[in-house]
C-alpha positions in Angstrom: 46.0 81.0 126.3 46.2 77.4 125.0 48.1 75.0 127.3 48.3 72.2 124.9 51.2 71.4 122.6 50.8 71.7 118.8 52.5 69.2 116.5 55.1 70.5 114.0 55.7 69.0 110.5 58.7 67.0 111.8 56.8 65.6 114.7 58.6 67.9 117.2 56.3 69.5 119.8 57.2 72.9 121.3 55.4 74.8 124.1 53.3 77.8 123.1 55.6 80.2 125.0 58.5 79.2 122.9 56.8 80.6 119.8 57.2 84.2 118.8 53.8 86.0 119.1 54.4 87.7 115.8 55.8 85.0 113.5 54.3 82.1 115.5 57.5 80.2 114.8 60.0 78.8 117.3 62.1 81.7 118.7 65.8 81.3 117.8 66.9 84.6 119.3 64.4 85.6 122.0 64.4 89.2 123.2 62.3 90.5 126.2 61.1 94.1 125.7 60.3 96.6 128.5 56.7 95.4 128.7 57.8 91.9 129.7 56.7 90.3 126.4 59.3 88.1 124.6 59.7 88.1 120.8 62.1 86.6 118.3 64.7 89.3 117.5 64.2 89.2 113.6 60.4 89.8 114.1 61.0 93.1 115.9 64.0 94.4 113.9 63.4 93.6 110.3 60.7 96.2 109.7 62.1 98.7 107.2 62.2 102.3 108.4 60.2 104.8 106.3 62.0 107.9 104.9 61.3 111.0 106.8 58.9 113.6 105.4 60.8 116.5 103.7 58.5 118.9 105.4 59.5 117.5 108.8 63.2 117.8 107.9 62.8 121.4 106.8 61.0 122.1 110.1 63.9 120.6 112.1 66.5 122.6 110.1 64.6 125.8 110.8 64.3 125.0 114.4 68.1 124.3 114.7 69.0 127.5 112.8 66.7 130.0 114.5 68.2 132.0 117.4 64.7 132.7 118.6 64.3 129.1 119.7 65.6 127.9 123.0 68.9 126.2 123.2 67.5 122.8 124.2 65.0 123.0 121.2 67.8 123.7 118.7 70.0 121.0 120.2 67.1 118.5 120.1 66.4 119.3 116.4 70.0 118.7 115.4 70.1 115.4 117.3 66.9 114.3 115.6 68.3 115.3 112.2 71.5 113.3 112.9 69.4 110.3 113.8 67.5 110.5 110.6 70.6 110.9 108.6 72.1 107.8 110.1 68.9 105.8 109.6 68.6 106.0 105.8 70.5 107.2 102.7 67.2 108.7 101.5 67.1 110.8 104.6 70.6 112.0 104.1 69.8 112.9 100.5 66.7 114.9 101.6 68.6 116.7 104.4 71.3 117.6 101.9 68.8 119.0 99.4 67.4 121.4 102.0 70.3 123.9 102.1 71.5 122.1 105.2 75.2 122.4 104.6 75.1 126.2 104.6 73.1 126.2 107.8 75.4 123.7 109.5 78.6 125.5 108.5 77.1 128.7 110.1 76.2 126.8 113.2 79.7 125.2 113.5 81.5 128.5 113.1 78.9 130.8 114.7 81.2 132.1 117.4 84.9 131.2 116.6 86.1 133.5 119.3 84.6 131.5 122.2 84.7 127.9 123.5 82.8 125.4 121.5 79.4 124.3 122.7 77.3 121.2 122.6 75.3 122.8 119.8 78.5 123.2 117.8 79.5 119.6 118.4 76.2 118.3 117.3 76.2 120.5 114.1 79.7 119.3 113.4 78.8 115.7 113.7 75.9 116.2 111.3 77.9 118.3 108.8 80.6 115.7 108.3 78.1 113.2 107.0 77.9 115.3 103.7 80.6 116.3 101.2 81.1 120.0 101.1 80.8 122.0 97.8 83.8 124.0 96.7 82.3 127.3 97.8 81.9 126.1 101.4 85.4 124.7 101.5 86.8 128.0 100.3 84.7 129.9 102.9 86.3 127.8 105.6 89.9 127.6 104.3 90.1 131.3 103.5 89.0 132.5 106.9 91.9 132.5 109.5 89.5 132.6 112.4 87.6 129.5 111.2 90.9 127.7 110.5 92.2 128.6 114.0 88.8 127.3 115.4 89.2 124.0 113.6 92.7 123.7 115.1 91.2 124.1 118.6 88.4 121.6 117.9 90.8 118.9 116.6 92.6 119.1 120.0 89.4 119.0 122.1 89.1 116.9 125.2 86.3 114.8 123.6 87.5 112.2 121.1 84.3 112.3 119.1 84.7 116.1 118.6 88.4 115.6 117.6 87.5 112.9 115.1 84.7 114.9 113.6 86.9 117.9 113.3 89.5 115.8 111.5 86.8 114.6 109.1 85.8 118.2 108.4 89.5 119.1 107.8 89.8 116.3 105.3 86.5 117.4 103.6 87.7 121.0 103.3 91.1 120.0 102.0 89.6 117.6 99.4 87.1 120.2 98.3 89.6 123.1 98.0 90.7 123.4 94.4 93.8 125.6 94.8 97.1 124.8 96.5 97.0 128.2 98.2 93.7 127.4 100.0 94.9 123.9 101.0 98.0 125.4 102.4 95.9 127.7 104.7 94.8 124.5 106.5 98.0 122.5 106.3 100.2 125.4 107.4 98.8 125.2 111.0 101.0 123.2 113.4 98.2 122.5 115.8 96.1 120.8 113.1 98.9 118.4 112.3 99.4 117.7 116.0 95.7 117.1 116.6 95.3 114.8 113.6 98.4 112.7 114.5 97.3 112.4 118.1 94.0 110.9 116.9 95.9 108.0 115.3 97.3 107.0 118.6 94.0 105.6 119.9 93.3 102.7 117.6 91.9 100.3 120.2 90.0 102.8 122.3 88.4 104.5 119.3 88.5 102.5 116.1 86.8 105.2 114.0 89.8 107.4 114.8 92.1 105.3 112.6 89.9 105.6 109.5 89.2 109.4 109.8 92.7 110.2 111.1 94.6 108.6 108.2 92.3 110.2 105.7 93.0 113.6 107.2 96.7 113.1 107.6 97.0 111.9 104.0 95.1 115.0 102.8 97.5 117.2 104.8 100.6 115.5 103.4 99.4 116.0 99.8 100.4 119.6 100.4 104.1 119.3 99.6 105.4 122.5 101.2 104.0 121.7 104.7 105.0 118.0 105.0 107.6 118.9 107.6 104.9 119.9 109.9 103.5 116.4 109.9 107.0 115.1 110.6 107.4 117.5 113.5 104.1 116.4 114.9 105.4 112.8 115.1 103.6 111.3 112.1 106.5 108.9 111.1 106.6 107.1 114.5 102.8 107.0 114.8 102.3 105.6 111.3 104.8 102.8 111.9 103.3 102.0 115.3 99.8 101.7 113.9 100.4 100.3 110.4 99.3 96.8 111.4 96.0 98.1 112.8 94.6 99.5 109.6 92.1 97.8 107.3 93.1 97.2 103.7 92.0 100.6 102.1 93.3 102.5 105.1 96.6 100.6 104.9 97.0 101.7 101.4 96.4 105.3 102.4 98.9 105.0 105.4 101.6 103.6 103.1 101.0 106.4 100.6 101.4 108.9 103.4 104.6 107.2 104.5 106.0 107.4 100.9 105.1 111.1 100.7 106.8 111.8 104.0 109.9 109.8 103.0 110.4 112.4 100.2 111.1 115.0 102.9 114.7 114.8 104.3 113.5 115.1 107.9 110.8 112.5 107.2 113.2 110.1 105.7 115.5 110.5 108.7 112.6 110.0 111.2 111.4 106.8 109.4 115.0 105.4 109.2 115.4 106.0 112.9 112.5 103.7 113.8 113.7 100.1 114.0 110.5 98.6 112.6 110.2 100.8 109.5 112.2 98.9 107.0 111.2 95.4 108.1 107.5 96.4 108.0 107.8 97.9 104.5 109.6 94.8 103.2 106.9 92.6 104.8 104.2 94.6 103.2 105.4 94.0 99.6 102.9 91.7 97.8 100.9 91.2 101.0 98.1 93.7 100.9 97.4 95.0 97.4 99.1 96.3 94.3 98.8 99.9 95.5 100.2 99.0 98.9 103.1 97.3 97.3 103.8 100.3 95.1 103.8 102.7 98.0 106.0 100.4 100.2 108.5 100.0 97.4 108.6 103.8 96.8 109.2 104.4 100.5 112.0 101.8 100.6 113.6 103.4 97.5 113.7 106.8 99.3 115.0 105.3 102.5 117.7 103.2 100.9 118.7 106.1 98.6 119.4 108.2 101.7 120.9 105.7 104.1 123.4 102.8 103.8 122.0 101.5 107.1 118.5 101.3 105.5 120.0 99.4 102.6 121.6 96.8 105.0 118.4 96.6 107.0 116.3 96.0 103.9 118.7 93.2 102.7 118.6 91.6 106.2 114.8 91.7 106.1 114.7 89.7 102.9 114.0 92.5 100.4 115.9 90.8 97.6 113.4 87.9 97.4 110.5 90.2 97.6 111.7 92.5 94.8 112.5 89.6 92.5 109.0 88.3 93.0 107.6 91.7 92.5 109.2 92.4 89.1 107.8 89.1 87.9 104.3 89.7 89.3 101.2 91.3 87.8 101.8 94.4 89.9 101.6 97.9 88.5 104.3 99.2 86.1 105.2 101.9 88.6 105.7 99.4 91.4 107.9 97.3 89.1 109.9 100.4 88.1 110.5 101.3 91.7 111.5 97.7 92.5 114.0 97.6 89.6 115.5 100.9 90.8 115.8 99.5 94.3 117.4 96.3 93.0 120.1 98.2 91.2 120.6 100.4 94.3 121.1 97.5 96.6 123.4 95.3 94.5 126.5 96.3 96.5 124.7 95.4 99.7 123.7 91.8 98.7 125.6 88.9 100.2 128.3 87.5 97.9 126.4 84.2 97.3 123.2 86.0 96.3 121.8 86.1 92.8 122.2 89.8 92.9 126.0 89.6 92.3 125.9 87.0 89.6 126.7 87.7 86.0 123.5 86.0 85.0 121.4 88.6 86.9 123.2 91.5 85.3 121.9 90.3 81.9 118.6 89.2 83.3 115.4 90.4 81.6 114.1 91.3 85.0 116.1 94.5 85.1 115.3 96.6 82.1 117.5 99.5 80.9 116.5 103.0 81.8 
């Protein structure tokens, strides 16, 4: 091992031990591995992983599906498959092409009459990485035992199992082409309760927010069962977690709020929460055009049903927000909702506001309907 110092281009000398043995450059992020050797982090992490051999993937699927194999062997095969699926898109594509979804659905629902096992949980975690074809969605939604089993899984003691169950529920709802099949899932009280409870852990389990709101939105698209989401506490939970969502999830959360505001009980529940109206007013023009449209729609429902909501909206500064909205480049539907809301709120505006002026009555901002 040379003990001398080698000159660099800039005349700076660095000891040999400060160089990465792989790149021979100065280590900027040194990492010591289990052998005691130190490397620069990029030198040991930037090697691209190679796609798995399709034959190896078929072997693992066969291992996991065969009852003749031992339980640890089947569980290990599923875990290796999940690791491969997470590593590369190419691996996921290969796994998907090997009839894996049918195998995984069978594993998840192998024994719906008993308690779920670790094998079930691992198969579930792998299954939700793939979209389900309509046939598999129908096979789940049309089977009362499978639906009841999903309802138990979404209330499991393990948060990971609950979140993966919610992801499967959303996949099945999205892939079911008839309202009758979707209702088989959304008509179960325990499913609504489980999904809503997932949304109450945004800090402890961030993935719960993304999966939970997708599942809740899918449930609330079924018009005849929205009251079940209200009874499960969705209005209060949505308002309490609205600020924690990322942009696309905020849009979905606001769309869900608007859907639930169309239900009388939902409208009442949202109106009873002191933060609902101020948060919706604040959301206008702040997140995206879609978010603005959904917030305006929810406010329109609330203010149409409650004079108190009208007063709360005016106090929160909705007049200024709506006037800006109708002059913005927002969607036509958002503008139409804003114009309806402006007309509805005219009697609630302060006397010195522009809303009660004769000029505003003739303003081009409010078009005739």
